[in-house]
Structure formats: structure tokens, C-alpha cells
Backbone bond lengths (Angstrom), bond angles and torsions (degrees), N, CA, C in turn:
res aa  C-N    CA-C-N  psi(-1)  N-CA   C-N-CA  omega(-1)  CA-C   N-CA-C  phi
1 X - - - 1.539 - - 1.502 106.45 -
2 X 1.399 112.70 133.83 1.384 117.61 176.72 1.570 110.83 -75.23
3 X 1.349 116.24 148.43 1.374 122.56 179.22 1.572 109.11 -85.53
4 X 1.247 114.89 157.64 1.475 120.94 173.54 1.490 105.29 -77.36
5 X 1.343 118.68 137.08 1.439 119.05 176.62 1.563 113.59 -60.88
6 X 1.344 120.67 -37.44 1.437 120.84 -173.76 1.548 107.95 -155.64
7 X 1.303 111.43 130.59 1.508 118.95 170.83 1.505 105.38 -118.50
8 X 1.342 111.65 121.31 1.480 120.69 -176.48 1.570 110.03 -103.56
9 X 1.288 118.89 130.39 1.404 125.92 177.85 1.488 114.53 -127.21
10 X 1.319 122.47 147.06 1.436 125.12 169.72 1.491 110.12 -96.60
11 X 1.265 116.34 133.27 1.528 121.51 -176.33 1.528 109.01 -57.39
12 X 1.317 113.02 127.38 1.454 117.44 175.28 1.507 106.20 -140.87
13 X 1.371 114.77 43.17 1.524 117.76 174.66 1.457 114.22 68.81
14 X 1.321 112.43 -136.03 1.429 120.86 -171.03 1.484 110.32 -63.31
15 X 1.354 118.60 -38.55 1.453 120.81 -177.73 1.513 110.95 -61.47
16 X 1.319 117.64 -35.19 1.495 119.68 -179.48 1.572 106.82 -74.54
17 X 1.291 118.56 -41.74 1.433 120.74 -175.09 1.546 112.10 -64.88
18 X 1.346 111.30 -36.26 1.517 111.46 -175.99 1.529 111.45 -82.91
19 X 1.245 124.01 -8.08 1.431 126.77 177.47 1.512 113.02 -83.59
20 X 1.424 113.59 -26.65 1.488 119.07 -170.74 1.478 111.79 -62.71
21 X 1.347 123.48 -36.21 1.493 123.49 177.25 1.513 112.16 -59.64
22 X 1.280 114.68 -35.35 1.500 120.18 178.53 1.443 115.26 -71.21
23 X 1.417 116.24 -20.29 1.579 122.04 -178.34 1.484 109.30 -92.86
24 X 1.262 125.25 -13.73 1.436 125.72 -169.28 1.436 108.40 -60.99
25 X 1.248 126.12 -44.70 1.402 127.04 176.47 1.519 116.87 -75.61
26 X 1.284 115.77 -6.51 1.516 118.85 -174.18 1.592 112.36 -103.28
27 X 1.354 112.82 -18.81 1.501 115.26 -172.70 1.481 113.17 -135.01
28 X 1.314 110.87 150.52 1.602 116.47 175.40 1.536 109.90 -84.09
29 X 1.270 117.00 -25.19 1.452 122.68 -179.76 1.540 109.93 -146.64
30 X 1.422 113.65 134.82 1.437 116.92 175.41 1.602 103.55 -122.93
31 X 1.279 108.33 133.07 1.493 118.90 -179.22 1.605 106.29 -113.54
32 X 1.337 110.29 130.08 1.513 115.69 176.10 1.543 107.51 -117.29
33 X 1.195 118.92 112.34 1.466 123.54 -179.19 1.539 105.90 -87.24
34 X 1.297 115.26 124.71 1.414 122.47 -174.89 1.545 108.07 -105.37
35 X 1.311 120.05 152.52 1.459 120.37 179.02 1.559 112.30 -54.90
36 X 1.307 116.18 144.57 1.440 120.83 -172.40 1.526 110.09 -63.01
37 X 1.306 118.85 -30.04 1.572 123.77 -175.07 1.600 107.42 -69.25
38 X 1.382 118.55 -3.07 1.430 117.29 -179.35 1.521 110.30 -92.23
39 X 1.300 117.34 -7.06 1.484 120.77 -177.26 1.526 115.79 -61.99
40 X 1.347 114.61 -42.60 1.544 121.36 -179.97 1.590 104.87 -63.85
41 X 1.338 117.34 -56.94 1.452 114.95 -167.19 1.575 109.60 -70.03
42 X 1.327 119.89 -34.24 1.419 120.29 172.94 1.521 112.49 -61.11
43 X 1.290 117.52 -44.67 1.502 119.70 177.75 1.469 109.84 -58.28
44 X 1.342 119.24 -48.86 1.466 123.28 -177.32 1.567 109.66 -67.81
45 X 1.261 119.38 -39.99 1.497 118.99 176.51 1.510 110.99 -65.42
46 X 1.218 122.61 -41.28 1.432 127.19 178.39 1.472 120.73 -78.48
47 X 1.410 112.77 -15.27 1.476 123.05 -171.90 1.501 106.21 -139.44
48 X 1.312 120.66 60.96 1.516 120.24 -170.25 1.389 111.97 -71.50
49 X 1.401 121.61 -16.08 1.487 120.66 179.96 1.556 111.75 -99.45
50 X 1.290 118.37 0.41 1.441 122.65 175.93 1.538 109.81 -58.47
51 X 1.288 112.45 137.98 1.501 120.01 177.26 1.584 108.76 -65.90
52 X 1.344 116.21 152.18 1.402 121.61 -175.34 1.567 112.87 -58.88
53 X 1.363 117.61 -30.33 1.429 122.93 179.56 1.568 110.44 -83.14
54 X 1.257 119.78 3.20 1.469 120.29 -175.46 1.560 110.32 -63.45
55 X 1.354 118.46 141.33 1.475 122.31 177.74 1.598 100.26 -71.05
56 X 1.289 115.10 126.76 1.436 123.01 -175.57 1.559 108.10 -85.44
57 X 1.384 117.40 61.90 1.433 120.78 179.46 1.486 110.85 -108.60
58 X 1.278 114.02 115.41 1.565 120.04 -179.21 1.447 109.73 -85.36
59 X 1.359 112.66 142.10 1.513 124.22 172.44 1.541 106.39 -167.54
60 X 1.345 112.48 78.54 1.426 116.34 -173.81 1.541 107.94 -119.06
61 X 1.362 117.04 129.95 1.554 115.88 177.35 1.627 100.16 -116.16
62 X 1.343 109.08 141.90 1.446 118.34 179.04 1.547 107.39 -166.69
63 X 1.380 115.39 179.30 1.357 123.72 175.49 1.547 108.82 -88.22
64 X 1.397 117.00 -165.21 1.393 120.22 -174.78 1.526 113.59 -63.74
65 X 1.376 118.68 -13.73 1.432 121.25 -178.04 1.610 106.91 -69.35
66 X 1.343 122.57 -13.04 1.351 124.61 171.14 1.549 111.85 -60.05
67 X 1.266 112.93 -35.30 1.521 117.10 -174.04 1.481 110.49 -67.57
68 X 1.400 117.39 -31.84 1.515 121.51 176.09 1.515 109.68 -58.86
69 X 1.293 120.92 -41.36 1.393 124.82 -176.40 1.623 109.53 -70.71
70 X 1.448 111.86 -48.82 1.451 117.28 179.86 1.482 111.76 -64.96
71 X 1.360 120.34 -34.40 1.453 120.52 179.75 1.513 113.44 -69.49
72 X 1.307 120.01 -7.49 1.468 122.53 -178.44 1.467 103.15 -82.18
73 X 1.408 128.27 -11.52 1.354 129.91 -179.90 1.530 108.96 -81.11
74 X 1.307 118.25 130.54 1.523 122.50 176.44 1.514 111.08 -54.60
75 X 1.339 114.67 127.61 1.448 122.40 -176.95 1.403 118.62 93.99
76 X 1.396 115.83 -11.38 1.514 120.67 175.97 1.537 109.33 -117.65
77 X 1.262 119.99 14.83 1.515 124.18 -177.50 1.526 109.76 -59.36
78 X 1.303 121.23 -28.62 1.439 124.19 -177.14 1.515 111.40 -66.72
79 X 1.302 117.14 -20.65 1.481 119.21 176.62 1.548 113.39 -62.67
80 X 1.256 115.03 -21.50 1.529 122.02 179.37 1.534 110.93 -53.97
81 X 1.394 114.88 -39.01 1.369 118.93 -176.72 1.600 114.98 -61.12
82 X 1.322 115.13 -14.83 1.431 122.61 -173.53 1.495 109.67 -92.96
83 X 1.310 122.04 -10.86 1.498 120.97 -172.54 1.594 110.13 -57.96
84 X 1.326 118.89 -52.41 1.385 120.14 -175.18 1.589 110.09 -67.81
85 X 1.300 113.55 -43.71 1.451 119.79 -179.49 1.453 117.25 -56.10
86 X 1.460 114.14 -44.69 1.484 116.89 174.85 1.551 113.34 -77.93
87 X 1.254 112.11 -27.73 1.540 111.75 172.30 1.468 111.94 -62.97
88 X 1.298 116.93 -42.86 1.554 122.12 -178.98 1.549 104.41 -67.50
89 X 1.261 122.65 -30.74 1.446 120.73 -177.02 1.610 110.69 -85.56
90 X 1.323 109.80 -0.23 1.549 115.35 -175.86 1.511 114.44 55.77
91 X 1.337 114.54 37.94 1.465 121.86 -178.00 1.468 107.31 -77.88
92 X 1.478 111.11 148.35 1.510 112.35 166.05 1.527 103.04 -113.64
93 X 1.326 112.71 157.63 1.390 123.54 -175.79 1.647 114.09 -119.91
94 X 1.320 112.25 149.35 1.396 113.82 174.49 1.587 105.63 -139.66
95 X 1.275 116.43 131.04 1.449 123.02 -178.74 1.614 105.98 -115.88
96 X 1.360 114.21 116.63 1.420 120.85 -174.55 1.532 110.99 -122.34
97 X 1.293 118.15 168.45 1.484 123.81 172.59 1.518 106.94 -102.61
98 X 1.350 121.09 145.60 1.463 124.19 -12.57 1.473 109.80 -54.53
99 X 1.344 118.62 152.10 1.515 118.33 -170.48 1.536 115.92 -53.45
100 X 1.368 108.21 106.34 1.489 117.40 177.74 1.503 103.97 -135.73
101 X 1.441 113.12 131.42 1.503 116.55 173.48 1.458 107.21 -101.27
102 X 1.353 120.16 125.39 1.401 120.53 -177.26 1.575 104.10 -115.38
103 X 1.248 114.48 134.40 1.499 123.48 -174.83 1.533 105.82 -113.72
104 X 1.302 117.15 115.90 1.452 119.01 178.91 1.615 107.87 -101.41
105 X 1.274 113.58 119.92 1.571 119.36 -176.10 1.418 108.16 -106.77
106 X 1.279 127.95 13.72 1.444 130.88 178.83 1.521 112.93 -80.88
107 X 1.316 119.25 -29.18 1.487 123.32 -173.55 1.509 106.90 -64.08
108 X 1.321 118.53 -44.49 1.424 116.41 -174.33 1.516 114.26 -88.64
109 X 1.309 118.33 5.26 1.537 125.13 178.92 1.467 109.27 -95.55
110 X 1.313 118.00 91.11 1.508 119.09 173.60 1.550 111.27 -105.01
111 X 1.337 116.48 11.41 1.413 121.49 -179.62 1.514 112.36 -90.79
112 X 1.324 117.00 141.29 1.516 116.77 179.56 1.422 107.71 -70.10
113 X 1.411 113.33 154.98 1.473 119.45 -178.88 1.607 111.38 -81.27
């Protein structure tokens, strides 16, 4: 069965986090659009040494460990339940501005369709 190229979700807390494991086998990429007001706190959490005048532009690529840092932000704690799931799926993550978490599931997929 061919996977969908992209499944896009809007962050809705626990409900969004719990549906992600069900989508892993259905998609090549999963995009989670976070509320815009998270951009500042995510930038400061992930760039604690950035000067106050720094442009708060996110573009971070990492593995599932990025979720641990993101889940430390109030309102995003439920992302922590995905750390092991996405690690097992060998997913790579990208966090960009406006705050959007992109999950790439193609790296761990070496099986033919």
C-alpha cells in the first residue's frame, strides 16, 4: 500500500499526540501546525543563549530527542509520548517558524512498497 506523501494536523494537545502513532504507517511525512504564539517560547527554549534582539526564526533538524526539549514547553507536554515511537520509526524532525513540527518517516523506510 502506498503511503500518503503528507498528513497535516493542527495541534490539539493530547488528541493530536495520541493519533500520531496510528499515522506512522500511513504517511511519509506528518506535519503538526502549532499555534503561532508558541514561536517565542520555543525559540527561547531551544536557543537559551540567543541575544534578546535575535530574530526568532526556527529551523532545527534533529531526531526524536528534539521532542524532549519541545515537550518542556507548557501546553506541548503531550509530545513527550512520541519520543520512543518516533525513535523506533527512525523518524527525523524539523521545527520551523511559524511553529510547525515536521516528521519525516522516510529515513527508516527501506522496505519496497
